[in-house]
TILO-41791 format. One record per residue: chain; x, z, y of N, C-alpha, C in turn; residue in three letters. Coordinates in steps of 0.1 Angstrom, whole numbers. Layout:
<pts>
   ch     nxx     nzz     nyy    caxx    cazz    cayy     cxx     czz     cyy    aa
    A       X       Z       Y       X       Z       Y       X       Z       Y   ALA
...
</pts>
This chain:
<pts>
   ch     nxx     nzz     nyy    caxx    cazz    cayy     cxx     czz     cyy    aa
    A    -283      99      24    -280      97      38    -275      83      40   MET
    A    -284      75      46    -280      61      48    -269      60      59   PRO
    A    -260      50      57    -249      48      67    -250      33      71   ILE
    A    -249      31      84    -249      17      89    -236      10      84   GLU
    A    -238      -2      80    -226     -10      74    -215     -12      84   SER
    A    -218     -13      96    -208     -15     107    -199      -2     108   ARG
    A    -205       9     108    -198      22     108    -189      24      96   LYS
    A    -195      21      84    -187      22      72    -176      12      72   LEU
    A    -179       0      77    -168     -10      77    -157      -6      86   GLY
    A    -160       0      98    -149       5     107    -141      16     100   LEU
    A    -148      25      94    -141      36      87    -131      30      76   LEU
    A    -136      21      68    -127      15      57    -116       7      64   LEU
    A    -119       0      74    -109      -8      81     -97       1      86   LEU
    A    -101      12      93     -91      21      98     -84      29      87   PHE
    A     -91      32      76     -84      38      65     -74      29      58   LEU
    A     -78      16      57     -68       7      51     -57       4      60   GLY
    A     -59       3      73     -48       1      83     -39      13      83   LEU
    A     -44      25      82     -36      37      82     -27      38      69   ALA
    A     -33      34      58     -26      34      45     -15      24      45   LEU
    A     -17      12      51      -7       2      53       4       7      61   LEU
    A       1      13      73      12      17      82      20      28      75   LEU
    A      13      37      68      20      48      61      30      43      51   ILE
    A      25      33      43      33      27      32      45      19      38   SER
    A      43      12      49      54       5      55      64      15      60   PHE
    A      59      26      66      68      36      71      77      43      60   GLY
    A      70      46      49      77      51      37      87      41      32   ILE
    A      83      29      31      93      18      26     105      17      35   ALA
    A     102      17      48     113      16      58     123      28      57   TYR
    A     117      40      56     126      52      55     134      52      41   MET
    A     127      47      31     134      48      18     145      37      17   ALA
    A     142      25      22     152      15      20     162      14      32   TYR
    A     160      20      43     170      20      54     181      30      51   SER
    A     179      40      42     189      50      39     197      47      26   THR
    A     194      35      20     200      32       7     215      27      10   VAL
    A     224      33       3     238      28       4     240      15      -2   GLU
    A     249       8       3     253      -5      -3     258      -4     -17   GLY
    A     257     -15     -24     262     -15     -38     277     -19     -37   VAL
    A     285     -10     -42     300     -12     -42     305     -11     -56   VAL
    A     310     -22     -60     315     -23     -74     330     -20     -73   ILE
    A     335      -9     -79     348      -5     -78     357      -9     -90   GLN
    A     351     -13    -101     358     -16    -113     359     -31    -114   SER
    A     369     -36    -120     371     -50    -123     364     -54    -136   GLY
    A     359     -44    -143     352     -47    -156     338     -51    -154   ASP
    A     334     -63    -159     321     -69    -157     310     -60    -164   ILE
    A     313     -54    -175     303     -46    -182     299     -34    -173   VAL
    A     309     -27    -167     306     -15    -159     299     -20    -146   ASN
    A     302     -31    -141     296     -36    -129     281     -39    -132   ALA
    A     279     -46    -143     265     -49    -147     257     -37    -150   PHE
    A     263     -27    -156     256     -14    -159     252      -7    -146   THR
    A     261      -7    -137     259      -1    -124     247      -8    -116   TYR
    A     247     -21    -116     236     -28    -110     223     -26    -117   LEU
    A     223     -25    -130     210     -22    -137     205      -8    -133   ILE
    A     214       1    -132     211      15    -128     205      15    -114   THR
    A     210       8    -105     205       8     -91     191       2     -91   VAL
    A     189      -9     -98     176     -16     -99     166      -7    -106   ILE
    A     170       0    -116     161      10    -123     157      21    -114   ALA
    A     165      25    -105     162      36     -96     152      31     -85   GLU
    A     154      19     -80     146      13     -69     132       8     -74   MET
    A     131       4     -86     119      -2     -91     106       7     -90   LEU
    A     107      19     -94      94      28     -93      90      29     -78   PRO
    A     100      31     -69      96      33     -55      90      20     -50   ARG
    A      95       9     -54      90      -4     -49      76      -7     -55   LEU
    A      74      -3     -67      60      -5     -73      50       4     -66   LEU
    A      54      17     -63      46      26     -56      41      21     -42   TRP
    A      51      15     -35      48      10     -22      39      -3     -23   VAL
    A      41     -11     -34      33     -23     -36      19     -19     -39   ALA
    A      17      -9     -47       3      -4     -50      -4       1     -37   VAL
    A       3       9     -29      -2      14     -17      -6       2      -7   MET
    A       2      -8      -6      -1     -19       2     -13     -27      -3   VAL
    A     -14     -28     -16     -26     -35     -22     -39     -28     -20   ALA
    A     -38     -15     -21     -50      -7     -19     -54      -7      -4   ILE
    A     -44      -6       5     -47      -7      19     -53     -21      23   GLY
    A     -48     -31      17     -53     -45      19     -68     -46      14   GLY
    A     -70     -41       3     -84     -41      -3     -94     -34       6   ILE
    A     -90     -22      10     -98     -14      19    -101     -21      32   LEU
    A     -91     -27      38     -92     -35      50    -102     -47      49   MET
    A    -101     -54      38    -109     -65      36    -124     -61      33   SER
    A    -126     -50      26    -140     -45      24    -145     -40      37   LYS
    A    -137     -34      46    -142     -30      59    -146     -41      67   GLY
    A    -138     -52      67    -142     -64      75    -155     -70      70   ILE
    A    -156     -71      57    -169     -76      52    -181     -68      56   VAL
    A    -179     -54      55    -190     -46      59    -193     -46      74   LEU
    A    -183     -48      82    -185     -49      96    -193     -62     100   MET
    A    -191     -72      92    -198     -85      95    -213     -84      91   LYS
    A    -217     -74      83    -231     -73      79    -239     -66      90   MET
    A    -245     -73      99    -252     -68     111    -265     -62     106   GLU
    A    -268     -50     111    -282     -44     109    -285     -39      95   GLY
    A    -276     -41      86    -279     -36      72    -275     -22      71   GLU
    A    -282     -15      62    -279       0      60    -274       2      46   VAL
    A    -263       9      45    -258      13      32    -262      26      28   TYR
    A    -268      27      16    -272      40      10    -265      43      -3   SER
    A    -257      54      -4    -250      56     -16    -258      58     -29   PRO
    A    -271      62     -27    -279      64     -39    -286      51     -43   THR
    A    -285      41     -35    -292      28     -38    -306      27     -33   GLY
    A    -311      37     -27    -325      36     -21    -324      37      -6   THR
    A    -331      28       0    -331      28      15    -343      37      20   GLU
    A    -340      44      30    -350      53      36    -356      47      48   GLU
</pts>
């Protein structure tokens, strides 16, 4: 079933935009609720350990959002490229009908 490149480009563009908006929403909700780092001890070793623990908890979430943003950006760029291809037909099987 051949698909016009403009339609496929619009679909990819909106999918990428939706993924970007969702990932920014997730990032905002995750990082707006984070409590501030309060160091209660005068011991530098405990303070450093606490900071490393906070960073270790945040890093997987940050990497997840970064991957989602990268995928959304790639989808959007491919959608824009396909939208610029006027009159061409995309066929998933590689044969044009």
